[in-house]
C-alpha positions in Angstrom: -101.0 -41.8 33.7 -103.0 -40.4 30.8 -106.3 -41.4 32.4 -105.2 -39.7 35.7 -104.5 -36.5 33.9 -107.9 -36.5 32.2 -109.6 -37.2 35.6 -107.6 -34.4 37.1 -108.6 -31.9 34.4 -112.3 -33.0 34.8 -112.2 -32.7 38.6 -110.8 -29.2 38.3 -113.3 -28.1 35.7 -116.1 -29.5 37.7 -114.9 -27.8 40.9 -114.2 -31.1 42.7 -110.9 -29.9 44.2 -110.7 -32.6 46.9 -110.9 -35.2 44.1 -108.3 -33.3 42.2 -105.9 -33.3 45.2 -106.3 -37.0 45.6 -105.3 -37.5 41.9 -102.3 -35.2 42.3 -101.2 -37.3 45.3 -101.5 -40.4 43.2 -99.5 -38.9 40.4 -96.8 -37.8 42.8 -96.7 -41.4 44.1 -96.4 -42.8 40.6 -93.6 -40.4 39.8 -91.7 -41.2 43.0 -92.0 -45.0 42.3 -90.6 -44.5 38.8 -87.6 -42.6 40.1 -87.0 -45.2 42.8 -87.1 -48.0 40.1 -84.5 -46.1 38.1 -82.3 -45.6 41.1 -82.5 -49.3 41.9 -81.6 -50.2 38.3 -78.4 -48.1 38.5 -77.7 -49.5 41.9 -78.0 -53.0 40.5 -75.5 -52.1 37.7 -73.1 -50.7 40.3 -73.3 -53.8 42.4 -72.8 -56.1 39.4 -69.6 -54.4 38.6 -68.4 -54.3 42.2 -69.2 -58.1 42.4 -67.1 -58.7 39.3 -64.3 -56.7 40.7 -64.5 -58.5 44.1 -64.5 -62.0 42.6 -62.1 -61.5 39.7 -59.8 -59.2 41.6 -59.3 -56.9 38.6 -60.8 -53.7 37.2 -61.4 -53.0 33.5 -62.1 -49.7 31.7 -65.6 -50.9 30.9 -66.3 -51.7 34.6 -65.0 -48.3 35.7 -67.2 -46.5 33.2 -70.3 -48.5 34.4 -69.5 -47.7 38.0 -68.9 -44.0 37.4 -72.0 -43.6 35.2 -74.1 -45.5 37.8 -73.0 -43.2 40.5 -73.5 -40.0 38.4 -77.1 -41.2 37.4 -77.9 -42.1 41.0 -76.9 -38.6 42.1 -79.0 -37.0 39.4 -82.1 -39.1 40.1 -81.9 -39.1 43.9 -82.0 -35.4 44.5 -85.5 -33.9 44.6 -86.6 -30.9 42.6 -86.1 -28.7 45.7 -82.4 -29.5 45.5 -82.2 -29.9 49.3 -83.7 -33.4 50.0 -83.4 -36.9 48.6 -85.6 -39.7 47.6 -83.2 -42.1 49.4 -81.5 -40.8 52.4 -77.9 -41.8 53.3 -79.0 -44.1 56.1 -81.5 -46.0 53.9 -79.0 -47.4 51.3 -77.9 -50.4 53.2 -81.4 -51.7 53.8 -82.3 -51.0 50.2 -79.3 -53.0 48.9 -79.9 -55.9 51.3 -83.7 -56.1 50.9 -84.3 -55.2 47.2 -81.2 -55.2 45.1 -78.3 -57.5 46.1 -80.0 -60.9 45.1 -80.8 -59.6 41.6 -77.3 -58.2 41.2 -75.7 -61.5 42.1 -78.0 -63.4 39.7 -77.2 -60.9 36.9 -73.5 -60.9 37.7 -73.3 -64.7 37.5 -73.7 -64.4 33.8 -70.7 -62.1 33.6 -68.2 -63.2 36.3 -65.5 -65.3 34.8 -67.6 -65.5 31.6 -70.5 -67.2 33.3 -68.5 -69.9 35.1 -70.5 -69.8 38.3 -74.3 -70.2 38.9 -76.0 -67.5 40.9 -76.0 -69.9 43.9 -72.2 -70.5 43.6 -71.5 -66.9 43.2 -73.8 -66.0 46.2 -71.5 -68.2 48.3 -68.4 -66.5 46.9 -69.4 -62.9 47.4 -68.5 -61.2 50.6 -71.8 -59.4 51.0 -70.6 -57.1 53.9 -67.6 -56.0 51.9 -69.7 -55.5 48.8 -72.3 -53.4 50.7 -69.5 -51.3 52.4 -67.8 -50.6 49.0 -71.1 -49.6 47.4 -71.9 -47.3 50.4 -68.5 -45.7 50.0 -69.4 -44.7 46.5 -73.0 -43.7 47.3 -71.9 -41.4 50.1 -69.9 -39.4 47.5 -73.2 -38.4 45.8 -74.2 -36.4 48.9 -70.8 -34.6 49.2 -69.7 -33.7 45.7 -71.1 -31.7 42.8 -71.8 -33.3 39.5 -68.7 -31.7 38.1 -66.4 -33.0 40.9 -68.0 -36.5 41.1 -66.2 -38.2 38.2 -62.8 -37.3 39.5 -63.6 -38.3 43.1 -65.1 -41.6 41.8 -62.0 -42.3 39.8 -59.8 -41.7 42.9 -61.9 -44.2 44.8 -61.8 -46.7 41.9 -58.0 -46.8 42.3 -58.5 -48.4 45.8 -60.4 -51.4 44.4 -58.7 -54.6 43.5 -56.9 -54.0 40.3 -57.3 -50.3 40.6 -53.5 -49.6 40.5 -53.3 -51.5 37.3 -56.3 -49.7 35.8 -54.9 -46.2 36.7 -51.4 -47.1 35.4 -52.4 -48.6 32.1 
């Protein structure tokens, strides 16, 4: 990115505004890609913990923290600077999960589910992908409806509906 900034400065100083605009477009694209990679990383963490919950039928404090933090970070990253539009729209999440995130999440979760008892291939057979995606979407939709201040409480309420949620809330 440093080279792009140098090129941008030189283009402006030399009056090559069309070249400068091309560089600005490239920088915007690079920034968007970085944000999308971060969102995907938090989405993968969310899915890993939802997979563990689905397979082990329990919920731990650590998992709830990871789920809550992932949702909060996704909310922060997903909203554009104009505060009125998003990098990933509500109707795009399912495709993103299916096409780019779920396989890595299953592979990573295989190291953690039941202390690594299952290979990623065994775990892939065990996971109800439709249920996993629907559960993830249920949490993701909250990021469009609630403020950062309200979100932790709403996520906690939704966590109680997961397998083992009653035990988690009553501990």
